[in-house]
C-alpha positions as CSV (number, residue, x, y, z in Angstrom):
1,M,0.0,0.0,0.0
2,R,1.1,3.5,-0.8
3,P,-0.3,7.1,-0.8
4,L,-1.7,8.4,-4.0
5,H,0.9,10.0,-6.3
6,P,0.4,13.7,-7.2
7,H,0.0,12.8,-10.9
8,E,-2.9,10.5,-10.0
9,R,-4.8,13.1,-8.0
10,P,-6.5,15.1,-10.9
11,L,-8.3,12.0,-12.2
12,V,-9.1,10.5,-8.8
13,D,-10.3,13.9,-7.4
14,A,-12.4,14.5,-10.5
15,L,-14.1,11.1,-10.3
16,F,-14.9,11.6,-6.6
17,E,-16.3,15.1,-7.3
18,N,-18.4,13.8,-10.2
19,A,-19.9,11.1,-7.8
20,G,-20.7,13.8,-5.2
21,L,-18.0,12.4,-2.8
22,L,-15.3,14.3,-1.0
23,P,-11.9,13.6,-2.5
24,P,-9.7,11.2,-0.6
25,V,-7.4,12.7,2.0
26,T,-3.7,12.9,1.6
27,A,-3.2,9.9,3.9
28,T,-5.4,7.6,1.8
29,L,-3.6,4.4,0.8
30,V,-3.9,2.6,-2.5
31,A,-2.6,-0.6,-4.0
32,E,-1.7,-0.9,-7.7
33,R,-3.9,-3.5,-9.4
34,D,-2.4,-6.3,-11.6
35,D,-3.9,-4.9,-14.8
36,G,-0.9,-4.9,-17.2
37,G,0.2,-1.4,-16.3
38,M,-3.1,0.3,-17.2
39,G,-3.1,2.1,-13.8
40,S,-6.0,0.7,-11.8
41,L,-5.8,1.3,-8.0
42,A,-7.6,-0.3,-5.1
43,F,-8.4,1.8,-2.0
44,E,-7.8,0.5,1.5
45,P,-9.0,-1.7,3.1
46,L,-8.6,-4.4,0.5
47,G,-10.8,-7.5,0.2
48,R,-14.2,-5.8,0.0
49,R,-17.1,-6.6,-2.3
50,L,-17.9,-4.6,-5.4
51,G,-21.1,-2.6,-5.0
52,G,-21.2,-0.7,-8.2
53,T,-19.8,2.1,-10.4
54,V,-20.6,5.7,-9.2
55,S,-18.6,7.8,-11.7
56,E,-17.0,7.3,-15.1
57,C,-15.1,9.3,-17.7
58,Q,-12.8,8.9,-20.6
59,F,-9.5,10.4,-21.8
60,T,-7.0,9.9,-24.5
61,D,-3.5,8.6,-23.6
62,A,-0.3,10.1,-24.9
63,D,-0.3,7.6,-27.8
64,G,-3.9,8.6,-28.9
65,V,-5.6,5.5,-27.4
66,L,-8.8,5.8,-25.5
67,V,-8.8,5.1,-21.8
68,C,-12.0,4.5,-19.7
69,A,-11.9,5.3,-16.0
70,A,-14.4,4.3,-13.4
71,L,-14.8,4.9,-9.7
72,N,-16.3,1.8,-8.1
73,V,-17.6,1.6,-4.5
74,D,-18.1,-1.4,-2.2
75,D,-21.4,-2.8,-1.2
76,A,-21.6,-0.3,1.7
77,G,-21.0,2.7,-0.7
78,F,-17.3,3.3,0.2
79,P,-14.7,3.9,-2.5
80,L,-13.3,0.5,-3.5
81,E,-11.2,1.1,-6.7
82,L,-10.3,3.2,-9.6
83,D,-10.6,1.0,-12.6
84,L,-8.7,2.0,-15.7
85,W,-9.1,0.3,-19.0
86,K,-7.0,1.3,-22.0
87,V,-8.8,-0.1,-25.0
88,D,-5.7,-1.7,-26.5
89,F,-4.7,-3.2,-23.2
90,E,-1.3,-1.5,-23.3
91,P,0.2,0.2,-20.2
92,L,-0.9,3.8,-19.5
93,L,1.7,6.3,-20.7
94,R,0.4,9.4,-19.0
95,W,-2.1,10.2,-16.3
96,P,-4.6,12.9,-17.5
97,E,-5.2,16.4,-16.2
98,K,-8.8,17.3,-15.3
99,A,-9.2,19.3,-18.5
100,Q,-8.5,16.2,-20.6
101,L,-11.4,14.2,-19.1
102,V,-14.5,13.8,-21.2
103,R,-17.8,11.8,-21.5
104,W,-18.8,12.0,-17.8
105,S,-21.4,9.8,-16.3
106,S,-22.5,9.4,-12.7
107,E,-24.8,6.8,-11.1
108,T,-25.3,8.7,-7.9
109,G,-27.9,11.0,-9.3
110,R,-26.1,14.1,-8.0
């Protein structure tokens, strides 16, 4: 487990904001997911059950490939993971800035 890196904050904070959630505090710990380098992160504590997706967006990586990002919560509604999927399954080259995020959706109704 490790703290969020500064380059991860714009995407994480934007997804939380879009879901109507307060952004994670500086001391929040995450674990990198085994996703081939696409950048997915699990929030502590680990081992919880997926409840659903509360916020999604897309961005284009440095190589022009589309990346889909989703904030998933556990079955109690607490942040579970940031799921990133680069459509060609290659590793993420660059984390986006907030202005690069497009196609927002939210399941929270906020």
